[in-house]
OpenMM code with the backbone's topology and positions (N, CA, C; nanometers):
from openmm import Vec3, app, unit

residues = "UNK UNK UNK UNK UNK UNK UNK UNK UNK UNK UNK UNK UNK UNK UNK UNK UNK UNK UNK UNK UNK UNK UNK UNK UNK UNK UNK UNK UNK UNK UNK UNK UNK UNK UNK UNK UNK UNK UNK UNK UNK UNK UNK UNK UNK UNK UNK UNK UNK UNK UNK UNK UNK UNK UNK UNK UNK UNK UNK UNK UNK UNK UNK UNK UNK".split()
positions = [
    Vec3(0.0827, -0.1161, -0.0095),
    Vec3(-0.0116, -0.0093, 0.0259),
    Vec3(0.0755, 0.1313, 0.0043),
    Vec3(0.1484, 0.1162, 0.0587),
    Vec3(0.2707, 0.2342, 0.0587),
    Vec3(0.3345, 0.2664, -0.0743),
    Vec3(0.3703, 0.1510, -0.0928),
    Vec3(0.4394, 0.1392, -0.2000),
    Vec3(0.3894, 0.2066, -0.2985),
    Vec3(0.2771, 0.1939, -0.3489),
    Vec3(0.1833, 0.2523, -0.4441),
    Vec3(0.1303, 0.3639, -0.4308),
    Vec3(0.1201, 0.4559, -0.2946),
    Vec3(0.1208, 0.6130, -0.2759),
    Vec3(0.2312, 0.6615, -0.3008),
    Vec3(0.3879, 0.6230, -0.2615),
    Vec3(0.4610, 0.6657, -0.3099),
    Vec3(0.5179, 0.6873, -0.5013),
    Vec3(0.4642, 0.5873, -0.5566),
    Vec3(0.4681, 0.5672, -0.6799),
    Vec3(0.3373, 0.7209, -0.7552),
    Vec3(0.2531, 0.6936, -0.6925),
    Vec3(0.1158, 0.7971, -0.7365),
    Vec3(0.2142, 0.9342, -0.6838),
    Vec3(0.2761, 0.9208, -0.6096),
    Vec3(0.3296, 1.0599, -0.5832),
    Vec3(0.4298, 1.1043, -0.6608),
    Vec3(0.4896, 1.0498, -0.6789),
    Vec3(0.6284, 1.1003, -0.7734),
    Vec3(0.5569, 1.1298, -0.8575),
    Vec3(0.4863, 1.0069, -0.9817),
    Vec3(0.3968, 1.0335, -1.0900),
    Vec3(0.3368, 1.1778, -1.1044),
    Vec3(0.2802, 1.1942, -1.0237),
    Vec3(0.1697, 1.3176, -1.0241),
    Vec3(0.2026, 1.4331, -0.9199),
    Vec3(0.2880, 1.3993, -0.7801),
    Vec3(0.2611, 1.5328, -0.7341),
    Vec3(0.4112, 1.5773, -0.7701),
    Vec3(0.4784, 1.5105, -0.8310),
    Vec3(0.5746, 1.5806, -0.8518),
    Vec3(0.6628, 1.6777, -0.9327),
    Vec3(0.5404, 1.6630, -1.1144),
    Vec3(0.6029, 1.7428, -1.1808),
    Vec3(0.5128, 1.8406, -1.1590),
    Vec3(0.3951, 1.8608, -1.0873),
    Vec3(0.3162, 1.9574, -1.0542),
    Vec3(0.4229, 2.1274, -0.9924),
    Vec3(0.4271, 2.0417, -0.8416),
    Vec3(0.5083, 2.1499, -0.7629),
    Vec3(0.6059, 2.1191, -0.7834),
    Vec3(0.7101, 2.0714, -0.8816),
    Vec3(0.8336, 2.1200, -0.8933),
    Vec3(0.9185, 2.2545, -0.9222),
    Vec3(0.8321, 2.2806, -1.0456),
    Vec3(0.8505, 2.3726, -1.1037),
    Vec3(0.8815, 2.5174, -1.0292),
    Vec3(0.8045, 2.5015, -0.9146),
    Vec3(0.7559, 2.6189, -0.8045),
    Vec3(0.8651, 2.6215, -0.7235),
    Vec3(0.9024, 2.4992, -0.6821),
    Vec3(1.0166, 2.4913, -0.5929),
    Vec3(1.1486, 2.5197, -0.6287),
    Vec3(1.1625, 2.5234, -0.7375),
    Vec3(1.2851, 2.5741, -0.8171),
    Vec3(1.3636, 2.4710, -0.7789),
    Vec3(1.3102, 2.3283, -0.7870),
    Vec3(1.4380, 2.1927, -0.8074),
    Vec3(1.4619, 2.2098, -0.9425),
    Vec3(1.5848, 2.1029, -0.9945),
    Vec3(1.5919, 2.0220, -1.0570),
    Vec3(1.5809, 1.8728, -1.0739),
    Vec3(1.5992, 1.8055, -1.2159),
    Vec3(1.5336, 1.7045, -1.2236),
    Vec3(1.5618, 1.5877, -1.1313),
    Vec3(1.6808, 1.6520, -1.1405),
    Vec3(1.8332, 1.5358, -1.0613),
    Vec3(1.7824, 1.5649, -0.9185),
    Vec3(1.7547, 1.6830, -0.8527),
    Vec3(1.7320, 1.6813, -0.7553),
    Vec3(1.6041, 1.6079, -0.6510),
    Vec3(1.4465, 1.6088, -0.7720),
    Vec3(1.3433, 1.5325, -0.7856),
    Vec3(1.3799, 1.3983, -0.7615),
    Vec3(1.4805, 1.3174, -0.8573),
    Vec3(1.4872, 1.1887, -0.8949),
    Vec3(1.5422, 1.1886, -0.7529),
    Vec3(1.6000, 1.2636, -0.6622),
    Vec3(1.6826, 1.1560, -0.5810),
    Vec3(1.6164, 1.1721, -0.4283),
    Vec3(1.5299, 1.2821, -0.4898),
    Vec3(1.4571, 1.2472, -0.3542),
    Vec3(1.3569, 1.2008, -0.2922),
    Vec3(1.2796, 1.1166, -0.4976),
    Vec3(1.2202, 1.0481, -0.4952),
    Vec3(1.2046, 0.9257, -0.4133),
    Vec3(1.3775, 0.8657, -0.4911),
    Vec3(1.4163, 0.7368, -0.5074),
    Vec3(1.4789, 0.7335, -0.3517),
    Vec3(1.5057, 0.8238, -0.2541),
    Vec3(1.4897, 0.8302, -0.1205),
    Vec3(1.3480, 0.7832, -0.0669),
    Vec3(1.2501, 0.8461, -0.0874),
    Vec3(1.1357, 0.8142, -0.0413),
    Vec3(1.0472, 0.7325, -0.0312),
    Vec3(1.1159, 0.6456, -0.1974),
    Vec3(1.0698, 0.5601, -0.2400),
    Vec3(1.1106, 0.4292, -0.1382),
    Vec3(1.2427, 0.3991, -0.0852),
    Vec3(1.2904, 0.3509, -0.0324),
    Vec3(1.2893, 0.3440, 0.1097),
    Vec3(1.2924, 0.4741, 0.1791),
    Vec3(1.2045, 0.4946, 0.3106),
    Vec3(1.0922, 0.4724, 0.3661),
    Vec3(1.0131, 0.4830, 0.2238),
    Vec3(0.8952, 0.3997, 0.2906),
    Vec3(0.8837, 0.2542, 0.2231),
    Vec3(0.9913, 0.2076, 0.1441),
    Vec3(0.9839, 0.0522, 0.1607),
    Vec3(1.0181, -0.0260, 0.2931),
    Vec3(1.0997, 0.0555, 0.3277),
    Vec3(1.1890, -0.0170, 0.4475),
    Vec3(1.1136, 0.0461, 0.5516),
    Vec3(1.0011, 0.0956, 0.5323),
    Vec3(0.9426, 0.1272, 0.6843),
    Vec3(0.8127, 0.0069, 0.6919),
    Vec3(0.7650, 0.0129, 0.6007),
    Vec3(0.6941, -0.1189, 0.5583),
    Vec3(0.7395, -0.2810, 0.5790),
    Vec3(0.8331, -0.3079, 0.5030),
    Vec3(0.8979, -0.3866, 0.5324),
    Vec3(0.9311, -0.3991, 0.7030),
    Vec3(0.9712, -0.3061, 0.8166),
    Vec3(0.9688, -0.3246, 0.8885),
    Vec3(0.8405, -0.3627, 0.9878),
    Vec3(0.7660, -0.2486, 0.9415),
    Vec3(0.6370, -0.2549, 1.0154),
    Vec3(0.5286, -0.4204, 0.9603),
    Vec3(0.5540, -0.4814, 0.8855),
    Vec3(0.4658, -0.5844, 0.8137),
    Vec3(0.5609, -0.6765, 0.9215),
    Vec3(0.7392, -0.6951, 0.9430),
    Vec3(0.8435, -0.7604, 1.0522),
    Vec3(0.7766, -0.7652, 1.2152),
    Vec3(0.7301, -0.6294, 1.2119),
    Vec3(0.6960, -0.6359, 1.3809),
    Vec3(0.5351, -0.6638, 1.3742),
    Vec3(0.4744, -0.6993, 1.3038),
    Vec3(0.3265, -0.7466, 1.3381),
    Vec3(0.3081, -0.9034, 1.2820),
    Vec3(0.3750, -0.9621, 1.2308),
    Vec3(0.4503, -1.0529, 1.2507),
    Vec3(0.5111, -1.1642, 1.3516),
    Vec3(0.5741, -1.0834, 1.3922),
    Vec3(0.6384, -1.0710, 1.5229),
    Vec3(0.5565, -1.0910, 1.6597),
    Vec3(0.5069, -0.9464, 1.6609),
    Vec3(0.3402, -0.9709, 1.7595),
    Vec3(0.2677, -1.0706, 1.7275),
    Vec3(0.2017, -1.1051, 1.6075),
    Vec3(0.0883, -1.2863, 1.5600),
    Vec3(0.1523, -1.3707, 1.5917),
    Vec3(0.3042, -1.4304, 1.5548),
    Vec3(0.3984, -1.5341, 1.6515),
    Vec3(0.4018, -1.5264, 1.7930),
    Vec3(0.3821, -1.3717, 1.8883),
    Vec3(0.3954, -1.4108, 1.9860),
    Vec3(0.2716, -1.4514, 2.0874),
    Vec3(0.1640, -1.3746, 2.0304),
    Vec3(0.0106, -1.3353, 2.0330),
    Vec3(-0.0802, -1.4628, 2.0497),
    Vec3(-0.0543, -1.5190, 1.8622),
    Vec3(-0.1682, -1.6418, 1.8427),
    Vec3(-0.2332, -1.5718, 1.7725),
    Vec3(-0.3181, -1.4752, 1.7785),
    Vec3(-0.4239, -1.3947, 1.7154),
    Vec3(-0.3670, -1.2550, 1.7031),
    Vec3(-0.4270, -1.2913, 1.5278),
    Vec3(-0.3964, -1.1104, 1.4804),
    Vec3(-0.4668, -0.9864, 1.5643),
    Vec3(-0.6117, -1.0645, 1.6051),
    Vec3(-0.6795, -0.8996, 1.6770),
    Vec3(-0.5858, -0.8963, 1.7773),
    Vec3(-0.4751, -0.9884, 1.8915),
    Vec3(-0.4515, -0.8555, 1.9987),
    Vec3(-0.3280, -0.7889, 1.9073),
    Vec3(-0.3109, -0.7557, 1.8202),
    Vec3(-0.1985, -0.6806, 1.7792),
    Vec3(-0.2788, -0.5279, 1.7865),
    Vec3(-0.3453, -0.5200, 1.7520),
    Vec3(-0.4336, -0.3917, 1.7244),
    Vec3(-0.4855, -0.3262, 1.8629),
    Vec3(-0.4456, -0.4079, 2.0046),
    Vec3(-0.5283, -0.3999, 2.1382),
    Vec3(-0.4447, -0.3234, 2.1784),
] * unit.nanometer
topology = app.Topology()
chain = topology.addChain("A")
for resn in residues:
    res = topology.addResidue(resn, chain)
    for name in ("N", "CA", "C"):
        topology.addAtom(name, app.Element.getBySymbol(name[0]), res)
């Protein structure tokens, strides 16, 4: 889910706001690359945390309590 949000933000949001901010294409590509990888790392980390909690408690309902 986070990955799709990142891709949508890269292709729609950056093209609209980049000229006003005065960023070059290189700066935009670097920031998009970093944002995509940070969001991917956060998603994999959160999935790992949920799986660990599910493994210790045995039921997925107790993760959200």
